[in-house]
Residue, then its C-alpha position, 0 to 999 in steps of 0.5 A: x833939837x830941843x823944844x817945849x810947847x803948852x800941852x793939852x794935858x794939865x797937872x799944873x797951872x793952865x798958861x805953863x809951858x810944862x811940854x817938852x822933849x829933844x830931837x836929834x836925826x842924822x842922814x848920810x851916804x853909806x855904799x850909794x845908799x842914803x841912810x838917816x836915823x833919827x831919836x826923838x824924847x818927849x817928857x809927856x807922851x799922854x800929850x800925843x795925839x792918838x793918847x790923848x783922846x783915850x785919858x780919861x781926864x786929861x785936865x786930871x793927869x795923876x802923873x806924866x809918861x816919858x816916851x820915845x821914839x826911833x826912825x831908821x830908814x835907808x834908800x838904795x834906788x828905787x827901794x826904802x826900807x823903815x823902821x819905826x818904833x815909839x814906846x812910853x818909857x813908864x807905866x800908865x797910872x790905871x786913872x790916865x789910861x786903860x787898867x794901870x800898868x800898859x806901857x803902849x809899844x808901836x813898830x812899823x816895819x815898811x819897805x817902799x818900792x819906788x817907779x814911773x807907770x804910765x809916765x807917772x811918779x808911783x809907789x808900792x809899799x808891803x809893811x808890817x806893823x804891831x803894838x802892845x798895851x795900846x788896845x785902850x789906843x784903837x791899835x791893832x796887834x798885829x797890821x799886814x799892809x798892801x798899798x799902791x799909788x800914783x801920781x796924778x799931777x806934781x800935787x795929786x795922787x791916787x791910790x789903794x790899800x789893804x789891811x790884814x789887822x789882828x785885834x787885841x781879842x783875836x779878831x781879825x779885821x780886812x780892810x780896803x781903801x781908796x785914797x785921793x791925796x792932794x797938797x795945797 
């Protein structure tokens, strides 16, 4: 799939389609397991949601930095293992992000276990995430995560999550969350 959009950061005239990218994915079954692979490319990573807010002057971007994302998962019921990796392909300019020479990357490894509890669909998950050159994006250097959720009905779930982060400063933080999700 190829796509084009009017990005939020501007180097040129405001009413131009200056954001474009490509995405390819596949899904197959291999020895009874479901396998998915996806690769995406974006011409300007500064236009992604998390980075947009960290750009110093979005309306005066010094240069576009392309980015790529890789996603792979394998499901062998009741478990799913997922790997995701996002990276800038060039360094950001100091005029745009951080002190310059930042090439942010983020990687996530996650194992999910799906089951039934009290007659309801439930998921338990363990994950490890890490990033580099991403302090200005408020991502931790490393994160361990444990989560569990259970369906309340066909549109709502309740879950708990525990995060243990190590920041770029070396500081360690712990966070517990209670989540209520619903689909409209």
